[in-house]
C-alpha positions in Angstrom: -99.9 -128.1 122.3 -97.8 -128.5 125.2 -94.2 -129.4 125.5 -93.4 -133.1 124.7 -96.7 -133.6 123.0 -96.3 -134.8 119.4 -99.3 -134.1 117.2 -100.8 -136.7 115.0 -99.8 -134.8 111.8 -96.1 -134.7 113.1 -96.3 -138.4 113.8 -97.6 -139.1 110.3 -94.9 -136.9 108.8 -92.2 -138.8 110.6 -93.7 -142.0 109.5 -93.8 -140.8 106.0 -90.3 -139.6 106.1 -89.1 -143.0 107.4 -91.0 -144.8 104.6 -89.8 -142.5 102.0 -86.2 -142.9 103.2 -86.4 -146.7 103.3 -87.9 -146.7 99.8 -85.2 -144.3 98.5 -82.4 -146.5 100.1 -83.8 -149.6 98.6 -83.9 -147.9 95.1 -80.3 -146.8 95.5 -79.4 -150.3 96.7 -80.6 -151.7 93.6 -78.9 -149.2 91.4 -75.6 -149.8 93.3 -75.8 -153.6 93.1 -76.6 -153.5 89.4 -73.7 -151.2 88.6 -71.3 -153.3 90.8 -72.6 -156.4 89.0 -72.0 -154.9 85.5 -68.4 -153.8 86.8 -67.3 -156.9 88.6 -69.4 -159.6 86.8 -70.0 -161.3 90.1 -73.5 -161.2 91.9 -71.9 -162.0 95.4 -69.4 -159.2 95.1 -72.0 -156.8 93.8 -74.4 -157.6 96.7 -71.6 -157.1 99.2 -70.7 -153.7 97.6 -74.2 -152.6 97.5 -75.0 -153.6 101.1 -71.8 -152.2 102.5 -71.9 -148.8 100.6 -75.6 -148.2 101.3 -75.2 -149.0 105.1 -72.3 -146.5 105.1 -74.1 -143.9 103.1 -77.2 -144.1 105.4 -75.2 -143.7 108.5 -73.1 -140.8 107.1 -76.3 -139.1 105.9 -77.7 -139.4 109.4 -74.6 -137.7 110.8 -74.6 -135.1 108.1 -78.2 -134.1 108.9 -77.5 -134.0 112.7 -74.5 -131.7 112.0 -76.8 -129.4 110.0 -79.3 -129.3 112.9 -76.6 -127.4 114.8 -75.8 -124.8 112.0 -78.0 -121.7 112.1 -76.8 -120.2 108.7 -79.7 -119.7 106.4 -82.4 -120.4 109.0 -84.9 -117.8 109.7 -87.1 -117.7 112.9 
């Protein structure tokens, strides 16, 4: 395939990765909210903690992954 052309399997792999990521983050959100609710005893506080921490974790993970894209250690051609 030529440069700039994305194969169907690559596109499906990206969509799958996005869906898997979103499902995982939702699962982690539910766990965080549940733990925060048990600790604080307040549903509103638990939701706020869950939403803020998961948004932060999602953003920092993206930066982490992008950083590793520039590190060649352990990568073989």
